[in-house]
Backbone as CSV, one residue per row, in Angstrom:
resi,resn,N_x,N_y,N_z,CA_x,CA_y,CA_z,C_x,C_y,C_z
1,THR,28.936,-80.357,-25.279,29.222,-81.063,-24.030,30.715,-81.382,-23.954
2,PHE,31.310,-81.096,-22.823,32.727,-81.362,-22.639,32.945,-82.784,-22.147
3,THR,33.982,-83.422,-22.670,34.442,-84.702,-22.150,35.815,-84.477,-21.542
4,LEU,35.945,-84.797,-20.272,37.174,-84.513,-19.544,37.761,-85.785,-18.958
5,ASP,39.052,-85.880,-18.981,39.745,-86.975,-18.301,40.883,-86.370,-17.504
6,TRP,40.589,-86.109,-16.245,41.529,-85.403,-15.365,42.890,-86.073,-15.336
7,PHE,42.916,-87.378,-15.216,44.172,-88.085,-15.026,44.946,-88.253,-16.342
8,ALA,44.246,-88.612,-17.427,44.925,-88.852,-18.695,45.433,-87.562,-19.334
9,ASN,44.680,-86.459,-19.137,45.018,-85.216,-19.815,45.584,-84.153,-18.885
10,TYR,45.970,-84.534,-17.693,46.433,-83.563,-16.708,47.685,-82.844,-17.202
11,ASN,47.644,-81.515,-17.119,48.757,-80.678,-17.561,49.343,-79.977,-16.346
12,SER,50.547,-80.351,-15.971,51.148,-79.810,-14.752,51.640,-78.380,-14.929
13,ASP,51.571,-77.836,-16.152,52.060,-76.481,-16.390,50.994,-75.409,-16.153
14,THR,49.740,-75.797,-15.959,48.696,-74.797,-15.748,48.758,-74.264,-14.316
15,ASN,48.237,-73.049,-14.126,48.290,-72.457,-12.782,46.974,-72.589,-12.035
16,ARG,45.962,-73.279,-12.620,44.689,-73.493,-11.953,44.264,-74.952,-12.107
17,ASP,43.985,-75.589,-11.000,43.365,-76.911,-10.996,42.021,-76.773,-10.294
18,ILE,40.940,-77.139,-10.999,39.586,-76.908,-10.512,38.797,-78.205,-10.543
19,VAL,38.087,-78.508,-9.469,37.186,-79.662,-9.443,35.779,-79.166,-9.136
20,ILE,34.839,-79.476,-10.040,33.434,-79.164,-9.831,32.795,-80.348,-9.115
21,VAL,32.128,-80.103,-7.997,31.525,-81.157,-7.178,30.012,-80.943,-7.168
22,LEU,29.284,-81.836,-7.831,27.862,-81.617,-8.115,26.964,-82.570,-7.334
23,ASP,25.913,-82.030,-6.782,24.900,-82.794,-6.058,24.017,-83.542,-7.065
24,THR,23.980,-84.868,-6.949,23.079,-85.675,-7.789,22.165,-86.520,-6.912
25,SER,21.839,-86.025,-5.722,20.934,-86.746,-4.828,19.536,-86.787,-5.427
26,GLY,18.658,-87.575,-4.828,17.327,-87.776,-5.370,16.528,-86.498,-5.534
27,SER,16.759,-85.525,-4.666,16.003,-84.273,-4.738,16.402,-83.402,-5.923
28,MET,17.474,-83.781,-6.637,17.926,-83.016,-7.800,17.288,-83.515,-9.093
29,SER,16.388,-84.451,-9.025,15.831,-85.049,-10.240,15.064,-84.013,-11.068
30,GLY,15.040,-84.237,-12.373,14.285,-83.358,-13.260,15.033,-82.103,-13.628
31,ASP,14.325,-80.977,-13.624,14.887,-79.719,-14.106,16.128,-79.265,-13.338
32,PRO,16.198,-79.401,-11.997,17.426,-78.964,-11.315,18.685,-79.635,-11.851
33,LEU,18.647,-80.949,-12.082,19.828,-81.635,-12.597,20.095,-81.232,-14.047
34,ASP,19.045,-81.091,-14.839,19.217,-80.661,-16.235,19.873,-79.283,-16.290
35,GLN,19.408,-78.363,-15.457,19.973,-77.019,-15.445,21.400,-77.017,-14.895
36,THR,21.687,-77.922,-13.955,23.043,-78.035,-13.426,24.015,-78.464,-14.519
37,LYS,23.604,-79.395,-15.362,24.458,-79.833,-16.468,24.759,-78.684,-17.420
38,ILE,23.720,-77.925,-17.773,23.904,-76.781,-18.671,24.835,-75.753,-18.033
39,ALA,24.575,-75.439,-16.764,25.378,-74.439,-16.073,26.833,-74.877,-15.946
40,SER,27.060,-76.157,-15.682,28.424,-76.663,-15.525,29.183,-76.623,-16.843
41,ASN,28.500,-76.955,-17.935,29.122,-76.842,-19.254,29.552,-75.406,-19.529
42,ASN,28.667,-74.459,-19.237,29.002,-73.057,-19.455,30.144,-72.603,-18.556
43,PHE,30.164,-73.109,-17.327,31.249,-72.802,-16.394,32.595,-73.195,-16.995
44,ILE,32.679,-74.417,-17.505,33.936,-74.898,-18.075,34.337,-74.058,-19.285
45,LYS,33.364,-73.741,-20.139,33.658,-72.933,-21.321,34.209,-71.572,-20.919
46,THR,33.592,-70.937,-19.913,34.059,-69.632,-19.461,35.481,-69.711,-18.927
47,ILE,35.772,-70.739,-18.135,37.122,-70.909,-17.591,38.131,-71.104,-18.715
48,LEU,37.841,-72.004,-19.639,38.806,-72.360,-20.675,38.960,-71.269,-21.720
49,ASP,37.943,-70.405,-21.874,38.074,-69.271,-22.794,39.093,-68.252,-22.293
50,GLU,39.280,-68.190,-20.967,40.141,-67.180,-20.375,41.495,-67.719,-19.895
51,ASN,41.550,-68.976,-19.559,42.755,-69.527,-18.925,42.991,-70.957,-19.373
52,GLN,44.249,-71.370,-19.247,44.536,-72.793,-19.284,44.286,-73.332,-17.884
53,ALA,43.583,-74.442,-17.801,43.260,-74.999,-16.490,42.994,-76.479,-16.622
54,ASN,43.261,-77.210,-15.564,42.799,-78.587,-15.455,41.465,-78.560,-14.730
55,ILE,40.455,-79.197,-15.293,39.129,-79.202,-14.692,38.642,-80.634,-14.544
56,GLY,38.238,-80.999,-13.346,37.694,-82.323,-13.082,36.256,-82.230,-12.609
57,ILE,35.533,-83.327,-12.717,34.125,-83.372,-12.323,33.916,-84.492,-11.311
58,VAL,33.242,-84.185,-10.217,32.816,-85.178,-9.228,31.317,-85.017,-9.032
59,ASP,30.580,-86.125,-8.990,29.188,-86.045,-8.563,29.030,-86.872,-7.294
60,TYR,28.102,-86.465,-6.461,27.909,-87.172,-5.195,26.428,-87.293,-4.872
61,ASN,26.085,-88.403,-4.268,24.788,-88.603,-3.615,25.077,-89.342,-2.323
62,SER,24.779,-90.643,-2.238,25.172,-91.386,-1.034,26.668,-91.664,-1.016
63,GLY,27.284,-91.678,-2.178,28.725,-91.780,-2.349,29.147,-90.752,-3.378
64,SER,30.316,-90.955,-3.999,30.765,-89.993,-5.001,31.470,-90.712,-6.134
65,ASN,31.499,-90.058,-7.290,32.134,-90.607,-8.484,32.924,-89.519,-9.192
66,ILE,34.040,-89.912,-9.797,34.793,-89.025,-10.668,34.291,-89.253,-12.087
67,ASP,33.902,-88.166,-12.758,33.236,-88.274,-14.055,34.081,-87.636,-15.145
68,SER,33.758,-88.005,-16.388,34.425,-87.398,-17.538,33.482,-86.538,-18.363
69,GLU,32.173,-86.597,-18.092,31.203,-85.772,-18.796,29.950,-85.645,-17.957
70,PHE,29.048,-84.761,-18.391,27.835,-84.498,-17.635,26.652,-85.344,-18.082
71,ASN,26.678,-85.814,-19.318,25.497,-86.491,-19.877,25.086,-87.723,-19.091
72,GLY,26.057,-88.407,-18.517,25.750,-89.642,-17.813,25.263,-89.453,-16.389
73,LEU,25.197,-88.227,-15.911,24.789,-87.988,-14.528,23.301,-88.264,-14.347
74,SER,22.963,-88.945,-13.269,21.559,-89.192,-12.943,21.390,-89.012,-11.448
75,SER,20.154,-88.759,-11.021,19.889,-88.449,-9.623,19.408,-89.673,-8.858
76,GLY,19.682,-89.680,-7.540,19.222,-90.756,-6.672,20.051,-90.815,-5.408
77,GLY,19.469,-91.313,-4.329,20.229,-91.492,-3.095,20.226,-90.269,-2.210
78,GLY,21.070,-90.322,-1.179,21.144,-89.265,-0.182,22.121,-88.182,-0.559
79,THR,22.545,-87.408,0.448,23.429,-86.262,0.223,24.661,-86.399,1.111
80,ASN,25.756,-86.889,0.517,26.997,-87.099,1.254,28.047,-86.114,0.737
81,ILE,27.974,-84.885,1.251,28.886,-83.833,0.797,30.329,-84.186,1.141
82,GLU,30.530,-84.818,2.278,31.886,-85.215,2.664,32.523,-86.086,1.592
83,SER,31.775,-87.044,1.058,32.312,-87.933,0.039,32.697,-87.156,-1.215
84,GLY,31.847,-86.194,-1.627,32.174,-85.376,-2.780,33.438,-84.569,-2.572
85,LEU,33.569,-83.956,-1.399,34.771,-83.180,-1.097,36.006,-84.064,-1.020
86,ALA,35.848,-85.264,-0.480,36.987,-86.184,-0.358,37.509,-86.591,-1.733
87,SER,36.599,-86.842,-2.671,37.032,-87.192,-4.030,37.763,-86.029,-4.682
88,ALA,37.238,-84.817,-4.489,37.910,-83.641,-5.038,39.284,-83.455,-4.399
89,ARG,39.347,-83.684,-3.101,40.634,-83.564,-2.400,41.647,-84.557,-2.948
90,ALA,41.213,-85.772,-3.226,42.119,-86.784,-3.776,42.628,-86.365,-5.150
91,MET,41.748,-85.779,-5.966,42.159,-85.343,-7.296,43.178,-84.210,-7.222
92,LEU,43.071,-83.371,-6.203,43.974,-82.229,-6.074,45.215,-82.542,-5.244
93,SER,45.311,-83.759,-4.738,46.373,-84.085,-3.778,47.776,-83.940,-4.365
94,SER,47.925,-84.179,-5.650,49.253,-84.076,-6.262,49.407,-82.797,-7.078
95,SER,48.458,-81.883,-6.950,48.487,-80.663,-7.746,49.651,-79.763,-7.353
96,LYS,50.319,-79.221,-8.359,51.373,-78.228,-8.140,50.910,-76.851,-8.600
97,ALA,49.622,-76.723,-8.902,49.090,-75.473,-9.418,49.141,-74.372,-8.363
98,GLU,49.255,-73.139,-8.833,49.240,-71.992,-7.928,47.895,-71.876,-7.221
99,LYS,46.807,-72.193,-7.938,45.479,-72.112,-7.359,44.780,-73.465,-7.479
100,LYS,44.383,-74.009,-6.340,43.631,-75.263,-6.286,42.225,-74.919,-5.801
101,ILE,41.225,-75.266,-6.593,39.875,-74.758,-6.362,38.853,-75.885,-6.410
102,ILE,37.921,-75.877,-5.461,36.746,-76.739,-5.492,35.517,-75.850,-5.622
103,VAL,34.630,-76.215,-6.542,33.334,-75.541,-6.674,32.272,-76.566,-6.295
104,LEU,31.656,-76.399,-5.127,30.710,-77.362,-4.569,29.290,-76.848,-4.717
105,MET,28.412,-77.677,-5.282,27.005,-77.325,-5.416,26.162,-78.316,-4.635
106,SER,25.145,-77.799,-3.907,24.234,-78.679,-3.178,22.862,-78.044,-3.093
107,ASP,21.815,-78.900,-3.073,20.456,-78.366,-2.922,19.920,-78.566,-1.509
108,GLY,20.795,-78.940,-0.571,20.333,-79.124,0.799,21.453,-79.518,1.731
109,CYS,21.091,-79.872,2.954,22.069,-80.281,3.960,22.514,-81.724,3.744
110,ALA,23.725,-82.007,4.179,24.211,-83.383,4.157,23.383,-84.227,5.115
111,ASN,23.004,-85.438,4.675,22.303,-86.373,5.558,23.010,-87.719,5.626
112,GLU,24.181,-87.808,5.004,25.062,-88.974,5.126,26.489,-88.478,5.246
113,GLY,27.379,-89.295,5.826,28.740,-88.841,6.068,28.762,-87.777,7.145
114,LYS,29.776,-86.933,7.132,29.864,-85.848,8.110,28.759,-84.831,7.842
115,THR,28.245,-84.239,8.901,27.184,-83.235,8.784,27.504,-82.042,9.676
116,ASN,26.816,-80.940,9.419,26.854,-79.750,10.276,28.289,-79.317,10.610
117,GLN,28.605,-79.101,11.878,29.915,-78.572,12.239,31.044,-79.523,11.875
118,ASP,30.805,-80.830,11.973,31.836,-81.801,11.582,32.204,-81.633,10.109
119,LEU,31.211,-81.333,9.277,31.468,-81.135,7.850,32.223,-79.826,7.616
120,ILE,31.856,-78.794,8.346,32.581,-77.521,8.249,34.029,-77.710,8.670
121,ASP,34.246,-78.443,9.762,35.610,-78.707,10.242,36.414,-79.480,9.199
122,TYR,35.754,-80.432,8.523,36.442,-81.185,7.472,36.857,-80.250,6.337
123,ALA,35.959,-79.351,5.952,36.289,-78.390,4.896,37.461,-77.505,5.308
124,GLU,37.553,-77.192,6.600,38.667,-76.374,7.071,40.008,-77.062,6.839
125,THR,40.033,-78.394,6.940,41.296,-79.099,6.696,41.703,-78.985,5.231
126,LEU,40.729,-78.931,4.317,41.041,-78.746,2.900,41.568,-77.335,2.656
127,LYS,40.906,-76.350,3.256,41.343,-74.965,3.067,42.723,-74.734,3.666
128,ALA,43.024,-75.448,4.757,44.352,-75.335,5.368,45.441,-75.892,4.460
129,GLN,45.060,-76.747,3.525,46.012,-77.301,2.549,46.136,-76.416,1.304
130,GLY,45.534,-75.238,1.343,45.652,-74.305,0.233,44.583,-74.443,-0.827
131,ILE,43.522,-75.201,-0.526,42.427,-75.360,-1.482,41.385,-74.275,-1.229
132,TYR,41.008,-73.581,-2.278,39.989,-72.539,-2.214,38.653,-73.173,-2.535
133,ILE,37.615,-72.914,-1.734,36.321,-73.563,-1.925,35.232,-72.531,-2.183
134,TYR,34.559,-72.692,-3.321,33.334,-71.948,-3.614,32.147,-72.878,-3.363
135,THR,31.081,-72.342,-2.795,29.873,-73.144,-2.608,28.688,-72.438,-3.250
136,LEU,27.808,-73.239,-3.833,26.596,-72.734,-4.472,25.417,-73.509,-3.919
137,GLY,24.538,-72.818,-3.218,23.382,-73.459,-2.608,22.115,-73.218,-3.406
138,PHE,21.388,-74.299,-3.667,20.094,-74.218,-4.340,19.069,-74.781,-3.372
139,PHE,18.458,-73.892,-2.563,17.659,-74.303,-1.416,16.170,-74.062,-1.617
140,ASN,15.710,-74.083,-2.838,14.355,-73.673,-3.174,13.282,-74.533,-2.510
141,ASP,13.538,-75.821,-2.323,12.510,-76.733,-1.825,12.623,-77.012,-0.328
142,LEU,13.454,-76.259,0.370,13.635,-76.494,1.797,12.685,-75.640,2.633
143,SER,12.355,-76.144,3.824,11.612,-75.331,4.781,12.530,-74.211,5.274
144,GLU,11.960,-73.219,5.939,12.776,-72.100,6.430,13.849,-72.585,7.400
145,TYR,13.493,-73.529,8.275,14.476,-74.058,9.223,15.591,-74.784,8.481
146,GLU,15.208,-75.649,7.537,16.211,-76.403,6.780,17.095,-75.467,5.958
147,LYS,16.477,-74.447,5.384,17.232,-73.490,4.573,18.275,-72.764,5.411
148,THR,17.878,-72.331,6.606,18.822,-71.641,7.483,19.991,-72.543,7.844
149,GLU,19.690,-73.798,8.164,20.746,-74.757,8.500,21.679,-74.970,7.318
150,ALA,21.102,-75.140,6.120,21.916,-75.365,4.925,22.779,-74.152,4.614
151,GLN,22.230,-72.953,4.790,22.997,-71.739,4.538,24.205,-71.645,5.457
152,VAL,24.003,-71.943,6.727,25.100,-71.876,7.698,26.207,-72.855,7.327
153,VAL,25.832,-74.083,6.968,26.825,-75.111,6.655,27.571,-74.774,5.366
154,MET,26.844,-74.412,4.314,27.505,-74.134,3.039,28.385,-72.890,3.129
155,ASP,27.939,-71.890,3.895,28.772,-70.704,4.091,30.015,-71.053,4.898
156,GLY,29.859,-71.973,5.861,31.011,-72.402,6.651,32.005,-73.211,5.855
157,ILE,31.521,-73.992,4.899,32.403,-74.774,4.038,33.213,-73.863,3.122
158,ALA,32.581,-72.789,2.655,33.196,-71.918,1.652,34.354,-71.108,2.222
159,SER,35.281,-70.756,1.347,36.277,-69.752,1.692,35.561,-68.416,1.888
160,ASP,36.211,-67.477,2.554,35.558,-66.211,2.897,34.999,-65.530,1.653
161,GLY,33.702,-65.176,1.714,33.075,-64.448,0.625,32.775,-65.263,-0.606
162,CYS,32.819,-66.594,-0.499,32.676,-67.441,-1.686,31.454,-68.356,-1.635
163,HIS,30.453,-67.985,-0.860,29.200,-68.739,-0.864,28.151,-67.978,-1.659
164,TYR,27.474,-68.692,-2.564,26.448,-68.113,-3.415,25.155,-68.899,-3.228
165,GLU,24.030,-68.218,-3.436,22.740,-68.902,-3.339,21.865,-68.529,-4.516
166,VAL,21.089,-69.495,-4.988,20.185,-69.282,-6.103,18.839,-69.901,-5.746
167,ASP,17.747,-69.226,-6.089,16.431,-69.715,-5.682,15.630,-70.309,-6.833
168,ASP,16.236,-70.424,-8.008,15.531,-70.954,-9.172,16.526,-71.738,-10.010
169,ALA,16.183,-72.963,-10.366,17.097,-73.805,-11.141,17.523,-73.127,-12.426
170,ASN,16.623,-72.353,-13.030,16.952,-71.684,-14.287,18.021,-70.615,-14.123
171,ASN,18.262,-70.181,-12.877,19.290,-69.168,-12.625,20.634,-69.776,-12.241
172,LEU,20.708,-71.093,-12.161,21.987,-71.730,-11.839,23.079,-71.311,-12.820
173,VAL,22.704,-71.189,-14.087,23.686,-70.859,-15.123,24.353,-69.517,-14.841
174,TYR,23.570,-68.536,-14.322,24.144,-67.218,-14.052,25.145,-67.272,-12.909
175,PHE,24.818,-68.036,-11.870,25.700,-68.072,-10.713,26.946,-68.919,-10.968
176,PHE,26.816,-70.001,-11.719,28.013,-70.736,-12.120,28.917,-69.825,-12.956
177,ASP,28.301,-69.009,-13.826,29.078,-68.086,-14.653,29.755,-67.028,-13.799
178,ASP,29.054,-66.536,-12.760,29.662,-65.569,-11.855,30.890,-66.162,-11.162
179,ILE,30.769,-67.403,-10.711,31.900,-68.050,-10.039,33.065,-68.205,-11.002
180,ALA,32.765,-68.634,-12.241,33.823,-68.786,-13.242,34.506,-67.453,-13.515
181,SER,33.716,-66.398,-13.644,34.288,-65.078,-13.915,35.105,-64.579,-12.732
182,GLN,34.641,-64.874,-11.499,35.418,-64.466,-10.333,36.736,-65.217,-10.270
183,ILE,36.726,-66.507,-10.590,37.967,-67.272,-10.643,38.920,-66.658,-11.668
184,ASN,38.339,-66.137,-12.762,39.150,-65.518,-13.809,39.570,-64.089,-13.485
185,GLY,39.128,-63.555,-12.329,39.612,-62.247,-11.898,38.590,-61.141,-11.838
186,THR,37.330,-61.392,-12.234,36.308,-60.358,-12.157,35.905,-60.124,-10.709
187,ARG,35.692,-58.860,-10.342,35.313,-58.520,-8.973,33.796,-58.410,-8.886
188,TYR,33.222,-59.028,-7.857,31.775,-59.002,-7.676,31.414,-58.435,-6.318
189,ILE,30.283,-57.752,-6.285,29.684,-57.321,-5.026,28.283,-57.899,-4.976
190,TYR,27.966,-58.669,-3.921,26.637,-59.236,-3.751,25.958,-58.575,-2.568
191,VAL,24.695,-58.250,-2.750,23.878,-57.704,-1.676,22.837,-58.752,-1.305
192,LYS,22.895,-59.268,-0.080,21.942,-60.266,0.390,20.941,-59.604,1.327
193,ILE,19.655,-59.816,1.070,18.600,-59.221,1.874,17.988,-60.306,2.759
194,ALA,18.019,-60.088,4.066,17.595,-61.127,5.011,16.169,-60.957,5.502
195,CYS,15.463,-59.947,5.009,14.078,-59.756,5.422,13.292,-59.209,4.234
196,PRO,11.972,-59.375,4.213,11.171,-59.001,3.033,10.904,-57.505,2.940
197,VAL,11.923,-56.767,2.511,11.770,-55.334,2.300,12.325,-54.981,0.927
198,ASP,11.894,-53.862,0.366,12.437,-53.391,-0.898,13.721,-52.617,-0.649
199,VAL,14.729,-52.884,-1.466,16.046,-52.275,-1.283,16.557,-51.772,-2.627
200,THR,17.141,-50.579,-2.627,17.812,-50.040,-3.807,19.234,-49.665,-3.420
201,VAL,20.209,-50.129,-4.184,21.618,-49.861,-3.914,22.247,-49.268,-5.169
202,LYS,22.957,-48.153,-5.020,23.654,-47.537,-6.146,25.156,-47.687,-5.945
203,TYR,25.839,-48.097,-7.002,27.280,-48.286,-6.914,27.904,-48.007,-8.279
204,ASP,28.863,-47.118,-8.304,29.642,-46.845,-9.516,28.741,-46.510,-10.709
205,GLY,27.715,-45.713,-10.448,26.843,-45.255,-11.520,25.749,-46.215,-11.931
206,GLU,25.658,-47.381,-11.280,24.620,-48.357,-11.610,23.727,-48.593,-10.393
207,THR,22.548,-49.137,-10.660,21.566,-49.331,-9.604,21.110,-50.783,-9.544
208,LEU,21.090,-51.320,-8.337,20.446,-52.593,-8.049,19.177,-52.291,-7.282
209,SER,18.051,-52.882,-7.669,16.807,-52.565,-6.993,15.868,-53.755,-7.006
210,THR,15.187,-53.971,-5.899,14.153,-55.005,-5.838,12.795,-54.447,-6.237
211,VAL,12.719,-53.131,-6.434,11.448,-52.487,-6.742,11.027,-52.745,-8.184
212,LYS,11.978,-52.633,-9.108,11.694,-52.820,-10.523,12.265,-54.148,-11.004
213,GLU,11.562,-54.787,-11.902,12.037,-56.045,-12.472,13.299,-55.799,-13.300
214,ASP,14.126,-56.839,-13.394,15.339,-56.812,-14.207,16.361,-55.787,-13.696
215,GLN,16.281,-55.425,-12.425,17.314,-54.566,-11.848,18.017,-55.264,-10.682
216,THR,18.052,-56.582,-10.707,18.716,-57.322,-9.631,20.108,-57.791,-10.019
217,ARG,20.539,-57.486,-11.256,21.912,-57.784,-11.691,22.404,-56.613,-12.531
218,THR,23.659,-56.218,-12.343,24.255,-55.187,-13.177,25.604,-55.694,-13.680
219,SER,26.218,-54.897,-14.522,27.522,-55.312,-15.054,28.593,-55.321,-13.986
């Protein structure tokens, strides 16, 4: 488990400043929050294995907190994504890094603070300040209507091509790792299927397929 102190240990010589913004609302209780902690730890390890970086942690529910570790995180309250983004923005406000990055995770739509288009507009002000935003949506327990709404908002918050979705808490670790690897320079191609059909895609000698098990990820 990593213990981080953004302010005490801040190194102005690094070229990446990253803030992980984690949903700890009541709906994240149990396995989703446990898997988020594991995935976030792995994310930090992947980043630090490849680069020097300053990494901060924010958790949010009805409000937000700046954290130094994951073990103390607990779930409860509503979903105030604006508050989480605002805390991350404050942490990055004095950054001189070449790349300023927020990685935002949520399991649903905001129901406190700014919501819907107002929240997207708020995220645009952060991106206009040179902050790159990745979003990771975990929408497994939402109705189809709620899921569609959450997808639109999280995709709108994200920088172009930087929204990811996962349908199983146990797969959070893979997608956090993908984001970390992309930040480190790995190129990814994602194929999203919007209707229930079988699809096979071949690229650079490898195959992605929904027909056979274990062919939904390649190198």
